N, C-alpha and C positions, 0 to 999 in steps of 0.2 A: 212592610215585610211581605215578601213573596211567598207564594205557596208551592209546596213542593209535591211531586207526585211519587208514591211508593207502591210497593205491591207486597202481598203476603204469600209465601212460597211454603205450602204445606199448613194444614190446619189440624195436625193430628195431636200436638202436645197438649198436656193438661193445662199448661199456661195460656193456651190460645185465647180463651174467653177474657182472661185478664188483659192480655195485650190489646185485644178489640175495644175493651172498655178504656183503656189509656188513650188509644188513638181517638176514640169518639169523644171522650170527656175533656181531653186537654190540648188536642192539637188539631180539632176541626177547621180552626182558622188559618192554619198554617201548613197542614198536611191533608192530602187527599189519597184514597187508595183506589187505584184504577183497576187492579185485577187481583183475584185470588186464585192461586194454583193449588191444586192436588191431584195426584194420580186417582183419587177416589173422587169423582166429579160431584156426586151428591153432597159429599162432605165440603168440598169447595163451594157448592152453591148455597149451603146453609150459612156459612160464614160471610160469603160475599153478600147475601141478602141482608147481613146485619151492618154492613159497611157501605152499601150502595154501589158496589163494584161488580165487574164481570167475573164470572167463574170460568175457569180454563182447566183443561187437563194437558195442555201444550206448553211446556216451559219456554218455548221461544216466544210465546206471546208477551212474556215479560223480559227476557234476555235481549230479545230483538227489538224491543220498544225503546226509542230514545228518550221518550219522554219520561220514563221511570228512572229515577236516579237511585233508588235503594229499594232493597228487599229484607223482610223479616222473615227468616226461615225457621219454621216451626213443624218440620216433618219428623217422621220417624227417624232416629239417629242413623240407622243403617243407610238411609236414602242421602246423607248430607253430601258425600263426596260427589255423587252423581249429579246433584242439583246445584252445589255451591261452585264447583268449577266452571261450568258454563256462565254463571253469574259474574264470577270473577274476571273470566275472558271479556265480558260485556262492560267491565268497569263499573259495576253497580256496587255502591256502599252497602255493607252487610252487617246485619244483626242475627247471629246464628244462635239459637236458644242452646243452652249447654246440654250435654257436652259438646265441644267443636266436633269431634269425631267419634266413629264408632269404637275406635281404638287408638293407640299410640301412633302406628304408621300413617293412617289416612289424615289423622289431626295434623301430623307434622308436614304433610304434602300440601293440606289446605292453608296451613301458616305460611309456608314458604311462597305459596302462589298469591296469597293476599299482601305479603310484604312487598313481593315483586311489583304488585299492581299499584300499590300506594294509596289504595283507597280506605275510606273510614270503616272500620270494624269494631264491634262489641259483642258481648254476650250477657247471659242473664245472671250474672253474680252481683245481684242487687244488694247484698249484705254490705258490701263496702261503703255503701251511702249512709249506713246507720251511725249516727254521731257518736255512740258508745265505741264502734269499732275504729272510726277516724281518730278518736281521742286516745285510744289504745295503741294504734299504729304510731301516732306521734310521740307517745311516751316511750314506746320500744326504740324508735329511732333516736331519741334523745337519751337513751340509756338510764332513763328513771328507775328502772327496776334493777339496776346492776347487772350483775351476770345471771342471766335466765337460765335456770336449770331445767324447769319442766313446765309444761303447758298441756291444757286438756281443753279441746273443742268437742261440742255436741250438737247435732241435728238431727232430730228425731220426730216422727209423728205417727199416728195411728192408722195409717193408709191401709195396711193389710188387714188390721183389726176390723176396720170399717168398710172393707171391701171396695176401695176407690178405684181399683183397677179390674173390676169384675166385667165390665161392659165397654164402654165408649173408649177408655184408656187402657185398654187390656194389652196393648202392645208394649206399654212401658215396664211390664213385668215379664216380657218374652225377651230373654237375653239374645235371641237371634235377631231381634229388630232393635233393641235398646242397647246391648252390648254390656249391661250389667243389672243388677237388682237393687234392692233398696239401700245397701250400703254405697253403691257407686252414684245412685240417683240423689240421694240427700247428702252423702258424704262429701260430693264435690264442691258443695257451697261452702262448707267449713274448711275444706281442704284449701280452696281458694284464698280465705282469711289467713290460714296459718302460713301458707307460702308467701302471701303478700306482706305480712308482718315480720316473718323470720327467715325468709330467704330460701336458698337452695337446699334441697333434701339430698341426702347421700344414700340412705338406705330405708327400707320399710319392712314390716311385717304385719300380718293381720289374721284374726280369725273370723270367719263368716259362718253364718248360720241360716237354714231355710225357715227357722222360726215356726209360724203356724203352718207352713207348707201349703198355704192357699194358693200360691202361684208357681210352686215348683223352682224357685230361683231363691237367691240369698235374700232374706227380708231384714236382716240386721247384722252388723258387724262391729268389730272393735280393731282399731289399727294403731300401730306406733311408728314414729318417724324420727330418725335421726338427722339433725341438720348440719351443716358445715360448720356452723358455729360452735357445736357442741351441745345445743339445747336439744332436749327430747320431748316430743309431743304425743299425746294419745288422741285418738279421734274415734267418737262414737257416731253411728248414724244408722237409720233404719226405720222401718213402717210398723214396729211392733209396740210403740211406746204410748201409753195413755197420756203423758205429759213429759215436757222436757225442761225441767226448771232451772238447770245449770247449764248455761250456753258455753261459757269459757272461763278458764282460770290460768292466770299467768303467775308463776312463782319466780322470784329472783332474790339475790342477796340483799337487795336495798329496797324492795317493794313487792306488793302483793296485790293482785286484782281478780275480782270475781264479778261475774255477771249472773245474777240470780233472780228468777222470776221477773227478768226484763229490767233489773235495777243494777247499776254499776257501783260495786262498793271496792274500796281502795284503801291501802295502808302503807305507810313508808315515808320516809323523810321529804320526798319531793311533793307528797300530797298533804303536807301540813298535819293538822290534827284528826284527819280522816281515820276512821276505824272500819275494818273489814266486816264487822258485825252489822253495819248499818249503811244505807245507801248514801253515796258520795253527794256532798252539798255544794261542791264547787261548780264552776262553769265548765261545761264539756263542749260547747258550740251545739250547733243544729245539724239534722240531716241534710245531706246534699243529694243532688240528682244522681241515680245510679241505675244499672240495668237499662231497660228500654227507654226510660225517661232521659237518661243521659245521652243515650244514642240519638234520639230524636231532637234533644236540644243542640247537640253538635251539628246536626243535619240543618236545623233551621236557623240557627243564630250564629254557628261557628264556636260557640261556647263549650269547651272541652273540660268535663269534670275530671277531677283526679280519680274518680271511681271508675272511668272507662277501662276496659280491659283489652290489652293488645291480643292479636292473634297469635303471637309467640307464647304469651303467658297462658292463653287458653289451651294451646297444644301441650304446654309443659304440665298442666294439670291432667290432662288426658294421660301423659306419660307416667305421672306418679300414680294416678289411680290404677293403671295397668299393672303396675309394679305391685301394688297392694294385692290385687287378685292372683297374680302369679305366685307371690310370696305365701299367700293362703292356701292355695292349691298345693304346694310343694311343702309346706310347714316349715319355711325357712325365712331368714332375713334375706331380702333380695336388694341388689343395687338399683339406683335408679338411673335410667339413661339419660344424659345431658342433651 
């Protein structure tokens, strides 16, 4: 198996250390990192030293290097368009940490450019690889819940309570650089799952709150989504929760699913004697590669996980999240642009 050369473009995101660990621990025999770019050269130097790579503040050292086949973009979201377009033009395969764009318009531009280039793309919606989520998507597709009337998804943590964004990651709570606060930051992961499972959204509304007001942006929110199918979902996300015990609930005319404290509970004729009051004892399969793991696997072996995310999908999540924020500001239900 041949070794491929990649680069890291931006080292600003809070997930950068985790990505560095993924590369070092799992792919050192098949992947090498030659360059780390950041407009903040000392930040590039710090991450480059961990990877044995060359630090640079010149993007062309990566875009213009024919030996580099792919880039992992972990910059401030507001910089994505300026960084990603030259990389697309250079035909680099790209993993762009979520969200794809600062807002819906630039995300759409980037997706169209990547589709035209025909290169490999994915982003950090790693929750798709969870065996429970894979199982639920298959059950939804097989109509095992009957007519699904309501769904609830939640993705919350204590980031604002714990001051996670006070120093090194401060930009992530600065909407002029991130494009959103806690609802968008965490909500986009659960939004991806909801759209992946239940299809096209027609309209949304939301309530956003600054919570502790530690950062002067939205720290939590509650959204509602209407789908073309008639299903209605609610979405909770934010940085003001000490725990998040109930991740997902699916209610249908023939079945019910609940993920509570990490355990999948089911009830309905398609699930045998299972009771919603206790963890499901049946076989649900195993986790599959997702997020950066899936992207690197596809680069190295050509194996494309079903958890890979297309550029068009990523841009659509930007569009729906932008609609949430617009609807919350206006206090209305807002349509989602297709």
